[in-house]
C-alpha positions, -999 to +999 in steps of 0.1 A: +144-017-209+113-038-216+115-071-199+110-096-227+075-108-237+064-137-260+033-152-277+021-185-268-005-212-283-032-222-256-031-256-274+001-264-296-013-296-306-046-284-316-063-296-351-082-265-348-076-230-346-060-220-310-061-186-291-030-170-288-016-154-255+006-127-248+029-141-221+055-119-199+072-122-167+066-094-143+098-087-127+084-068-099+061-092-088+080-126-101+048-133-117+038-143-155+011-121-171-010-143-194-034-122-215-055-135-243-055-118-275-087-131-288-069-141-323-066-178-336-040-195-355-039-233-366-006-246-348+007-256-381+012-220-394+031-212-359+067-210-355+073-225-322+113-211-324+103-175-329+070-177-314+054-158-343+030-168-370+045-182-402+040-153-430+026-169-461+032-156-495+002-147-520-030-137-518-047-167-505-075-171-480-048-183-451-024-157-461-051-129-456-061-145-424-025-147-410-016-116-418-047-101-400-037-120-369+002-107-370-011-074-375-035-075-344-009-095-323+013-068-330-008-044-315-009-066-279+027-062-281+031-025-287+002-019-259+022-038-234+053-025-240+038+014-240+023+004-206+052-013-188+074+018-201+048+046-187+044+029-154+079+017-149+085+058-157+063+067-132+078+046-105+049+023-097+054-010-085+044-030-114+018-061-109+004-087-131-034-069-120-023-034-127-007-042-164-039-064-168-061-034-160-044-013-187-047-037-212-082-042-206-090-004-209-069-005-242-086-034-259-118-042-238-127-006-233-131-009-195-136+020-176-116+006-145-081+012-156-061+019-125-043+044-140-061+055-167-067+094-168-105+098-159-101+071-131-072+090-117-093+124-121-121+105-099-095+097-073-085+134-074-119+146-066-124+121-042-092+132-023-104+165-024-138+154-011-122+135+020-099+162+029-124+189+030-099+216+020-120+230-009-155+246-012-184+223-027-187+248-055-151+243-065-157+204-064-185+214-088-163+230-112-136+199-111-165+175-119-178+199-145-143+200-161-138+164-160-172+160-181-160+188-206-129+167-211-149+136-218-170+150-242-140+167-258-125+136-260-154+121-277-162+147-302-125+156-313-116+117-311-087+126-290-072+102-267-067+120-235-039+100-212-011+118-192+013+118-225-013+133-246-016+164-226+006+184-242+009+216-265-013+198-292-041+191-265-038+227-253-042+238-289-070+220-295-088+225-260-085+262-265-105+259-300-130+236-289-135+256-257-139+290-281-155+276-307-177+246-294-185+259-261-186+297-266-164+301-235-152+335-227-113+340-220-118+340-182-135+310-179-115+290-206-084+304-182-101+290-151-105+257-166-069+257-179-061+263-141-084+233-130-064+210-154-030+221-144-040+218-108-051+180-116-020+173-139+001+189-108-014+167-083-011+132-104+025+140-110+032+141-074+015+111-071+038+094-095+012+090-120+032+107-148+066+126-156+052+147-186+059+184-178+044+197-209+015+213-191+034+237-171+036+257-201-003+260-205-011+298-202-041+308-184-057+331-205-078+358-191-091+393-199-105+424-178-140+421-168-167+448-160-179+434-126-203+461-110-200+476-070-227+493-052-222+529-041-227+539-008-259+559-014-275+525-033-267+501-003-284+529+020-314+530-005-316+493-007-313+490+031-337+515+040-365+503+013-398+490+029-402+452+021-425+447+049-451+434+024-428+412+009-407+390+036-392+371+012-373+398-006-368+417+030-348+387+039-327+385+013-321+422+016-307+421+046-285+391+041-272+409+011-268+440+027-249+420+057-225+410+032-221+445+019-211+459+051-189+428+064-170+417+033-178+382+041-184+353+013-222+341+015-212+308+022-194+322+055-222+349+067-249+322+060-234+299+087-235+329+115-248+325+150-245+340+184-218+318+194-195+336+162-199+370+183-171+380+209-161+416+218-179+432+190-165+410+163-176+383+143-154+349+144-158+322+120-134+299+101-139+310+067-146+281+041-118+292+017-087+301+039-097+282+068-088+313+088-107+322+121-112+359+105-121+386+134-145+411+116-154+441+137-189+448+140-207+483+127-242+498+128-256+478+100-241+446+108-251+447+145-288+459+135-292+431+109-279+404+136-300+418+164-331+419+140-327+381+136-317+369+171-280+367+157-296+339+132-293+351+097-319+336+071-308+305+053-317+310+015-303+286-009-277+300-033-300+298-066-328+317-047-309+344-034-293+352-071-329+351-080-343+372-051-315+398-051-321+407-082-358+410-079-351+431-047-329+455-066-353+458-096-379+468-070-359+500-056-352+508-094-315+502-100-321+503-138-290+521-148-278+506-181-245+487-180-223+478-205-204+444-199-174+440-223-160+402-226-137+383-250-138+349-267-100+350-279-097+383-297-133+390-303-148+417-284-183+410-269-204+438-256-236+430-239-261+457-221-279+449-189-299+466-163-274+471-132-301+448-113-297+421-140-257+420-128-262+415-089-250+382-075-241+372-042-206+384-050-215+418-057-216+423-017-181+413-013-169+437-039-190+465-027-176+462+007-140+463-007-153+495-029-165+515-006-140+506+022-112+520-002-136+550-011-139+558+028-100+557+030-093+525+044-062+510+040-058+483+017-039+461+040-069+466+064-097+458+042-078+424+030-071+415+071-110+419+070-118+400+039-090+374+046-071+382+011-037+367+015-018+385-017-029+418-029-028+400-067-058+385-058-073+412-037-070+440-064-096+422-087-122+432-064-112+469-066-137+488-085-134+524-075-164+546-080-163+574-104-164+599-074-133+584-061-113+590-094-125+625-096-115+636-061-079+620-066-078+640-098-087+671-082-064+666-055-035+660-077-040+683-108-057+714-091 
């Protein structure tokens, strides 16, 4: 039940139009909220019994002005009721300053409303930074989705608050992402996942009790990601880059990823202290687990080459340089990459070296390890995957493996 509010005049004895205030007792705090509507009225047109303007008949100037005042202060009353109801339903302790901040956001477009959608989104991102339990890359993705939501809100004139994240939002967001942003299904699905993560966090913090977002489906499609064959790894590893130290370093670091299955964010931090009893021990940035990865002849040789301190290369330069190195060794096979925007099928052709990224190394390790007969659970223990569902998307079995399995089964 909404605690009663009234409208009061600043000066009931004024001979000139005087300000109208919304006044309400905030029971939790035991204080009164006094909030200016910005509207003015002559006291002679004010009913002090009902605390409401006296409605005049006809189309006179005074009648028109008073009708306008009635409409405006009605908006303030509606906004107060909405703010009070939503915050109370969330179990938040109501205070004068809290409600004032929400009304400021509604009527003065203040960006600092304590419980506005984007202010809380900032709190969510800051908490993730403070806890340090996700990577910088994930933080950047959350900041990006916040920007996209702000742009969506402005362009589509869709007010974003915790109650408006519903089926109507979902339909509009999917449409906007596909048509305006041209996001492919997997990008769209990832962003929906980020929104759901934020909404779950906000619900646990009691900012809202809106369950509609739990029905949002994370859209996805199979992607054509690549992995190198063992032959390609050997060609790249044995190629003479001595005249180009820049490409030699990026090649060595990339191959290290191909033969260990580690993420770039992890193996770029390795030094001698991480090597014990023929294994690499490092707290992975994503799982925070101290994974022991056995060395092999390739990883050991690369570590010794650099005195157990691998070259440090920025992610952007790494992506550019490894493509250049793979082009140098003529990885020019034409790859058709298929993706989807909704049901629209998109086929793009690339040379293989154009599709190489830091993550190709990890996928290559998984593919080759399985091709060579390593059990999936052993490979998962090395890569740090906790579930097969997240692991299987990396599996890109070579055509040779499929041919051998077909021969074994049918011939």
